[in-house]
RODO-2510 file (C-alpha; in nm, 4 decimals, decimal comma):
residues 353
     n   res          X          Y          Z
     1     m    -2,5774    -6,8473     3,4512
     2     a    -2,8690    -6,8216     3,2110
     3     q    -2,6738    -6,7407     2,8955
     4     a    -2,4272    -6,9353     2,6827
     5     d    -2,0760    -6,8276     2,6371
     6     g    -2,0021    -6,6883     2,2850
     7     k    -2,2476    -6,6386     2,0055
     8     p    -2,5726    -6,8343     2,0875
     9     v    -2,7254    -7,0710     1,8374
    10     v    -3,0648    -7,0806     2,0258
    11     e    -3,2152    -6,7867     2,2197
    12     v    -3,5387    -6,8128     2,4187
    13     n    -3,6484    -6,4684     2,5277
    14     g    -3,9404    -6,4137     2,7673
    15     v    -4,1414    -6,7140     2,6260
    16     w    -4,4902    -6,7768     2,7853
    17     k    -4,7290    -7,0446     2,6899
    18     i    -5,0779    -7,0369     2,8471
    19     f    -5,3221    -7,3043     2,7028
    20     g    -5,6915    -7,1936     2,6951
    21     d    -5,9338    -6,9647     2,5157
    22     r    -5,8639    -6,6775     2,7518
    23     a    -5,4868    -6,7002     2,7305
    24     d    -5,4238    -6,3328     2,6724
    25     e    -5,6416    -6,2215     2,9588
    26     a    -5,4610    -6,4849     3,1738
    27     l    -5,1185    -6,3623     3,0761
    28     a    -5,2137    -6,0080     3,1714
    29     a    -5,3439    -6,1184     3,5058
    30     v    -5,0296    -6,3209     3,5840
    31     k    -4,8084    -6,0177     3,4985
    32     n    -5,0217    -5,7643     3,6661
    33     e    -5,1519    -5,9461     3,9609
    34     g    -4,9000    -6,2230     4,0235
    35     l    -5,1447    -6,5058     3,9958
    36     g    -5,0079    -6,8603     4,0340
    37     k    -5,0908    -7,1605     3,8264
    38     p    -5,3947    -7,2779     4,0351
    39     e    -5,5470    -6,9270     4,0327
    40     v    -5,5106    -6,9024     3,6562
    41     l    -5,6944    -7,2226     3,6059
    42     e    -5,9707    -7,1361     3,8594
    43     k    -6,0308    -6,7690     3,7345
    44     f    -5,9690    -6,8118     3,3423
    45     g    -5,9947    -7,1964     3,2824
    46     c    -5,6324    -7,1695     3,1432
    47     v    -5,3175    -7,3704     3,2152
    48     v    -4,9843    -7,2062     3,2469
    49     g    -4,7432    -7,4366     3,0359
    50     v    -4,4368    -7,2113     3,0208
    51     k    -4,3689    -6,9009     3,2458
    52     d    -4,1420    -6,6339     3,1164
    53     a    -3,8570    -6,8733     3,0046
    54     t    -3,5267    -6,7080     2,9084
    55     f    -3,1950    -6,8633     2,8208
    56     s    -2,9602    -6,9097     2,5351
    57     v    -2,7671    -7,2212     2,4125
    58     g    -2,4111    -7,2042     2,2691
    59     e    -2,2708    -7,3870     1,9663
    60     g    -2,1983    -7,7555     2,0490
    61     e    -2,3544    -7,7268     2,3973
    62     i    -2,5826    -7,9999     2,5389
    63     f    -2,8431    -7,8022     2,7309
    64     c    -3,0569    -8,0249     2,9537
    65     i    -3,4050    -7,9237     3,0529
    66     m    -3,5406    -8,1253     3,3410
    67     g    -3,8298    -8,1492     3,5780
    68     l    -4,0977    -8,3736     3,6826
    69     s    -4,3975    -8,4726     3,4678
    70     g    -4,6120    -8,1685     3,3996
    71     s    -4,3216    -7,9246     3,4654
    72     g    -4,3321    -7,7739     3,1168
    73     k    -4,0115    -7,9102     2,9825
    74     s    -4,1493    -8,0854     2,6669
    75     t    -4,3930    -7,7897     2,6110
    76     l    -4,0898    -7,5496     2,6113
    77     v    -3,8725    -7,7488     2,3781
    78     r    -4,1602    -7,7720     2,1175
    79     h    -4,1451    -7,4012     2,0844
    80     i    -3,7913    -7,4136     1,9439
    81     n    -3,9195    -7,5435     1,5978
    82     r    -4,2600    -7,3838     1,6516
    83     l    -4,4639    -7,7057     1,6910
    84     i    -4,6211    -7,4903     1,9575
    85     e    -4,6873    -7,1199     1,9211
    86     p    -4,5871    -6,9023     2,2200
    87     t    -4,8479    -6,6811     2,3985
    88     a    -4,5746    -6,4341     2,4306
    89     g    -4,1917    -6,4059     2,3711
    90     d    -3,9381    -6,4832     2,0962
    91     i    -3,7244    -6,7752     1,9827
    92     i    -3,4208    -6,6914     1,7767
    93     i    -3,2389    -6,9501     1,5889
    94     n    -2,8929    -6,8400     1,4510
    95     g    -3,0399    -6,4775     1,4392
    96     d    -3,3660    -6,5748     1,2742
    97     n    -3,6872    -6,5033     1,4652
    98     v    -3,8798    -6,8302     1,4454
    99     g    -4,2108    -6,6620     1,5050
   100     a    -4,1550    -6,4441     1,1924
   101     l    -4,0924    -6,7311     0,9531
   102     n    -4,3620    -6,7959     0,6866
   103     a    -4,4815    -7,1531     0,6314
   104     e    -4,2213    -7,2286     0,3610
   105     e    -3,9349    -7,0869     0,5678
   106     l    -4,0594    -7,2830     0,8815
   107     r    -4,0707    -7,6015     0,6769
   108     v    -3,7146    -7,5585     0,5467
   109     m    -3,5906    -7,4793     0,9028
   110     r    -3,7491    -7,7876     1,0510
   111     a    -3,6189    -8,0078     0,7620
   112     d    -3,2632    -7,8723     0,7306
   113     r    -3,1755    -7,6996     1,0556
   114     i    -3,3366    -7,8872     1,3325
   115     g    -3,3578    -8,2688     1,4040
   116     m    -3,5886    -8,4190     1,6745
   117     v    -3,5422    -8,7441     1,8588
   118     f    -3,8474    -8,8601     2,0712
   119     q    -3,8825    -9,1402     2,3397
   120     n    -4,1211    -9,3067     2,0851
   121     m    -3,9269    -9,3230     1,7617
   122     a    -4,2440    -9,3878     1,5518
   123     l    -4,0499    -9,5819     1,2974
   124     l    -4,2316    -9,7007     0,9872
   125     p    -4,2527   -10,0740     1,0271
   126     h    -4,2750   -10,1430     0,6480
   127     r    -3,9671    -9,9418     0,5637
   128     t    -3,6059   -10,0543     0,6146
   129     v    -3,3725    -9,8868     0,8405
   130     a    -3,2149    -9,6844     0,5665
   131     d    -3,5473    -9,5848     0,4258
   132     n    -3,6643    -9,4798     0,7739
   133     v    -3,3547    -9,2721     0,8057
   134     t    -3,3906    -9,0832     0,4795
   135     f    -3,7840    -9,0786     0,4964
   136     s    -3,7912    -8,6969     0,5333
   137     m    -3,5413    -8,6482     0,2588
   138     e    -3,7671    -8,8524     0,0341
   139     l    -4,0490    -8,6246     0,1225
   140     r    -3,8452    -8,3342     0,0080
   141     n    -3,7676    -8,5130    -0,3215
   142     v    -3,4043    -8,5553    -0,2582
   143     d    -3,2612    -8,7780    -0,5194
   144     a    -3,2059    -9,1477    -0,4447
   145     f    -2,8241    -9,1347    -0,4654
   146     t    -2,7986    -8,8534    -0,2273
   147     r    -3,0394    -9,0303     0,0103
   148     a    -2,8389    -9,3455    -0,0042
   149     q    -2,5111    -9,1611     0,0672
   150     a    -2,6708    -8,9921     0,3722
   151     a    -2,8127    -9,3051     0,4994
   152     e    -2,4674    -9,4689     0,4798
   153     r    -2,2947    -9,1793     0,6608
   154     v    -2,5383    -9,1645     0,9581
   155     i    -2,6005    -9,5328     0,9947
   156     e    -2,2273    -9,5733     1,0434
   157     r    -2,2312    -9,2779     1,2779
   158     v    -2,4629    -9,4445     1,5173
   159     s    -2,2961    -9,7923     1,4900
   160     l    -2,5556    -9,9751     1,2790
   161     q    -2,3431   -10,0731     0,9982
   162     g    -2,4828   -10,3788     0,8241
   163     y    -2,8431   -10,3101     0,9375
   164     g    -2,9466   -10,0624     0,6615
   165     n    -3,1702   -10,3347     0,4954
   166     r    -3,3241   -10,4663     0,8134
   167     y    -3,6739   -10,3691     0,9337
   168     p    -3,7567   -10,2083     1,2829
   169     s    -3,9031   -10,5335     1,3994
   170     e    -3,5723   -10,7016     1,3636
   171     l    -3,4049   -10,4672     1,6002
   172     s    -3,3611   -10,4252     1,9693
   173     g    -3,5153   -10,1169     2,1517
   174     g    -3,1660    -9,9586     2,1837
   175     m    -3,1052   -10,0140     1,8047
   176     q    -3,4457    -9,8810     1,7143
   177     q    -3,3446    -9,5596     1,9153
   178     r    -3,0136    -9,5402     1,7257
   179     v    -3,2393    -9,5359     1,3996
   180     g    -3,4408    -9,2412     1,5395
   181     l    -3,1130    -9,0583     1,6064
   182     a    -2,9814    -9,1304     1,2539
   183     r    -3,3036    -9,0026     1,1234
   184     a    -3,2517    -8,6701     1,2980
   185     l    -2,8973    -8,6551     1,1800
   186     a    -2,9466    -8,7414     0,8205
   187     a    -3,0022    -8,3779     0,7081
   188     d    -2,6865    -8,2749     0,9044
   189     p    -2,8935    -8,0151     1,1285
   190     d    -2,7333    -7,7543     1,3415
   191     i    -2,9615    -7,8302     1,6286
   192     l    -3,1040    -8,1445     1,7812
   193     l    -3,4088    -8,1589     2,0107
   194     m    -3,4166    -8,4777     2,2180
   195     d    -3,7156    -8,5450     2,4276
   196     e    -3,6626    -8,8124     2,6817
   197     p    -3,4865    -9,0156     2,4018
   198     f    -3,3467    -9,2995     2,6264
   199     s    -3,5904    -9,3111     2,9206
   200     a    -3,7867    -9,6143     2,7851
   201     l    -3,4718    -9,8307     2,7704
   202     d    -3,3184   -10,0689     3,0204
   203     p    -3,0521    -9,9048     3,2499
   204     l    -2,7466   -10,0807     3,0786
   205     i    -2,8654    -9,9974     2,7263
   206     r    -2,9456    -9,6439     2,8286
   207     r    -2,6072    -9,5746     2,9782
   208     g    -2,4440    -9,7228     2,6700
   209     l    -2,6512    -9,4863     2,4345
   210     q    -2,5762    -9,1945     2,6688
   211     d    -2,1941    -9,2789     2,6174
   212     e    -2,2328    -9,3012     2,2464
   213     f    -2,4373    -8,9820     2,2116
   214     l    -2,1762    -8,7850     2,4324
   215     a    -1,8949    -8,9165     2,2032
   216     l    -2,1035    -8,8312     1,8897
   217     s    -2,1827    -8,4836     2,0177
   218     r    -1,8182    -8,4116     2,0812
   219     d    -1,7292    -8,5285     1,7408
   220     m    -2,0088    -8,3505     1,5417
   221     k    -2,0431    -8,0480     1,7677
   222     k    -2,4152    -8,0439     1,7469
   223     t    -2,6075    -7,7866     1,9697
   224     t    -2,8532    -8,0061     2,1663
   225     l    -3,1622    -7,9434     2,3765
   226     f    -3,1939    -8,2639     2,5827
   227     i    -3,5164    -8,3149     2,7858
   228     t    -3,5220    -8,5548     3,0836
   229     h    -3,6962    -8,6205     3,4160
   230     d    -3,3854    -8,7811     3,5436
   231     l    -3,1304    -8,5714     3,7271
   232     d    -2,8609    -8,8362     3,7114
   233     e    -2,9072    -8,8277     3,3242
   234     a    -2,9088    -8,4462     3,3208
   235     i    -2,5848    -8,4254     3,5346
   236     r    -2,4177    -8,6890     3,3062
   237     m    -2,5198    -8,5450     2,9872
   238     g    -2,5547    -8,1655     3,0277
   239     t    -2,3189    -7,8828     2,9718
   240     r    -2,5646    -7,6871     3,1697
   241     i    -2,8944    -7,7833     3,3154
   242     a    -3,2195    -7,5859     3,3454
   243     i    -3,4675    -7,7178     3,6186
   244     m    -3,8316    -7,6417     3,5758
   245     k    -4,1228    -7,6457     3,8158
   246     d    -4,4779    -7,5536     3,7199
   247     g    -4,3854    -7,4101     3,3890
   248     e    -4,0983    -7,1957     3,5301
   249     i    -3,7268    -7,2336     3,5061
   250     v    -3,6076    -7,2226     3,8841
   251     q    -3,2418    -7,2600     3,8140
   252     i    -2,9825    -7,2681     3,5348
   253     g    -2,6298    -7,3774     3,5890
   254     t    -2,3509    -7,6324     3,5241
   255     p    -2,3958    -7,9750     3,6961
   256     e    -2,1609    -7,8603     3,9540
   257     d    -2,3591    -7,5405     4,0167
   258     i    -2,6790    -7,7297     4,0560
   259     v    -2,5390    -7,9652     4,3021
   260     t    -2,3284    -7,7429     4,5260
   261     k    -2,5405    -7,4216     4,4983
   262     p    -2,9159    -7,5232     4,4757
   263     a    -3,1224    -7,2090     4,4156
   264     d    -3,4092    -7,3076     4,6440
   265     e    -3,5511    -7,5860     4,8557
   266     y    -3,7022    -7,7486     4,5541
   267     v    -3,3699    -7,7832     4,3822
   268     e    -3,2097    -7,8802     4,7053
   269     k    -3,4510    -8,1805     4,7398
   270     f    -3,3662    -8,2853     4,3866
   271     v    -3,0016    -8,3020     4,4337
   272     a    -2,9982    -8,4375     4,7946
   273     g    -2,9121    -8,7955     4,6838
   274     i    -2,6643    -8,7123     4,4124
   275     s    -2,2997    -8,8209     4,4661
   276     k    -2,0662    -8,5266     4,4475
   277     l    -1,7434    -8,7123     4,3686
   278     k    -1,7671    -8,6689     3,9925
   279     l    -1,9166    -8,3219     3,9960
   280     i    -1,7041    -8,1067     4,2081
   281     y    -1,3568    -8,0145     4,0902
   282     a    -1,0210    -7,9218     4,2613
   283     h    -1,0485    -7,5547     4,1635
   284     t    -1,3612    -7,5246     4,3499
   285     v    -1,2552    -7,6598     4,6786
   286     m    -0,8872    -7,5957     4,7029
   287     m    -0,7350    -7,3538     4,9484
   288     p    -0,5048    -7,1015     4,7873
   289     v    -0,1337    -7,1616     4,8486
   290     a    -0,0944    -6,8352     5,0175
   291     k    -0,3728    -6,8859     5,2677
   292     y    -0,2411    -7,2509     5,3320
   293     e     0,1038    -7,1235     5,4088
   294     k    -0,0464    -6,8578     5,6375
   295     e    -0,2241    -7,1162     5,8405
   296     n     0,0245    -7,3973     5,8135
   297     k     0,3644    -7,2138     5,7993
   298     k     0,4939    -7,3771     5,4812
   299     l     0,3810    -7,5965     5,1897
   300     p     0,5651    -7,9283     5,2089
   301     a     0,8160    -8,0046     4,9346
   302     l     0,6318    -8,0780     4,6036
   303     k     0,8317    -8,3944     4,5415
   304     n     0,6795    -8,5426     4,8623
   305     c     0,3112    -8,4439     4,7817
   306     p     0,0636    -8,6087     4,5462
   307     q    -0,0283    -8,3575     4,2602
   308     a    -0,3531    -8,2975     4,0674
   309     g    -0,4881    -8,0434     3,8243
   310     p    -0,7527    -7,7780     3,8779
   311     e    -1,0079    -7,9962     3,6769
   312     d    -0,9557    -8,3192     3,8645
   313     d    -1,2644    -8,4186     4,0446
   314     l    -1,3246    -8,5238     4,3996
   315     d    -1,2972    -8,8909     4,3183
   316     a    -0,9554    -8,8405     4,1743
   317     l    -0,8472    -8,6259     4,4832
   318     v    -0,9760    -8,8934     4,7120
   319     s    -0,7665    -9,1627     4,5322
   320     l    -0,4535    -8,9457     4,5619
   321     a    -0,5143    -8,8590     4,9358
   322     v    -0,6306    -9,1934     5,0754
   323     d    -0,2872    -9,3359     5,1597
   324     q    -0,1021    -9,0027     5,2232
   325     d    -0,0425    -8,7798     5,5270
   326     k     0,0644    -8,4874     5,2883
   327     p    -0,2026    -8,2684     5,1219
   328     v    -0,2712    -8,2888     4,7536
   329     v    -0,1073    -7,9847     4,5848
   330     i    -0,2972    -7,8526     4,2879
   331     m    -0,0687    -7,7533     3,9937
   332     d    -0,1426    -7,5293     3,6955
   333     d     0,1223    -7,4651     3,4284
   334     g     0,3749    -7,6203     3,6506
   335     k     0,3186    -7,4007     3,9532
   336     p     0,1284    -7,4848     4,2774
   337     v    -0,1954    -7,2804     4,2892
   338     g    -0,3759    -7,4592     4,5674
   339     v    -0,3917    -7,7197     4,8287
   340     v    -0,6491    -7,9771     4,9265
   341     t    -0,6308    -8,1391     5,2621
   342     k    -0,8162    -8,4353     5,4004
   343     d    -1,0418    -8,2161     5,6034
   344     i    -1,1229    -8,0201     5,2862
   345     l    -1,2122    -8,3316     5,1081
   346     l    -1,4345    -8,4593     5,3910
   347     h    -1,6152    -8,1257     5,4115
   348     s    -1,6541    -8,1216     5,0279
   349     i    -1,8029    -8,4744     5,0092
   350     q    -2,0483    -8,3791     5,2896
   351     g    -2,1521    -8,0746     5,0857
   352     e    -1,9997    -7,8198     5,3374
   353     a    -1,7301    -7,6800     5,1110
***
């Protein structure tokens, strides 16, 4: 599933990035001769950063792009606001071709429609939290009153009330990361680009900020491209996940798709150690009622069976089934639609469903 549901906010169509003086020659050779990354480097002295990337991101979606170091994920995301020019392909933002924008149009798009959050926040040490948050607004000559209102609004959004007059050196790492997020939100952009925003933080602080961002995302409905090298983080944060290797997207899917239906051996190795309990849902593993009754004669009386919904995960189903001899009946709109037996649960946990 490479495309978002509904009208896309971000569209990436056949984007290539090849670094080097002979990039055009290298691109033609890759397309015509099927050269790999090592051959391109040897023959043309060029590096394939992104290879024919195509996907779209819908409104309010958190689209995670993940891969190991050097996979091309950060290179790809920097094409969205044209910090990097593609060798070929197009990026469309709300119907506008980013590559066709002139310098002023591009500046406005970066300032008003796209916010960026990096692993290194690059906060200005001599400016207060509030002044850091609204620095880009100041550069655009936004008046002081409007800047102050924006600062107050987003500082509260990221749970830093009372810290507006503090300096970065007075804040913890997690608080500084919140300032970076507030700065990206100050202009109320449609899109957030987040490049490893939490990876330098301690695990507990990192998880807390993940929770806060998920809640914030649900509330503000920001379309987000979230870069990470951590599959656990991608699964936790992403509506969908794109996995990259050597500049190429090898699979796009929901967290459940990625874990249960890996596209190749590379993805399979990535997901080998991931717990499936929170990622696989009843509607995926259940046996239809008609099939159950054909194999088991009759569905037990509903009042005697534990019941769950189609969107309940394996963890919830295990909790219901653990002390029961009866199967879990999956109910939808008050009607039984499926059955999950203990055998089905065991096979699902083992990845055999």
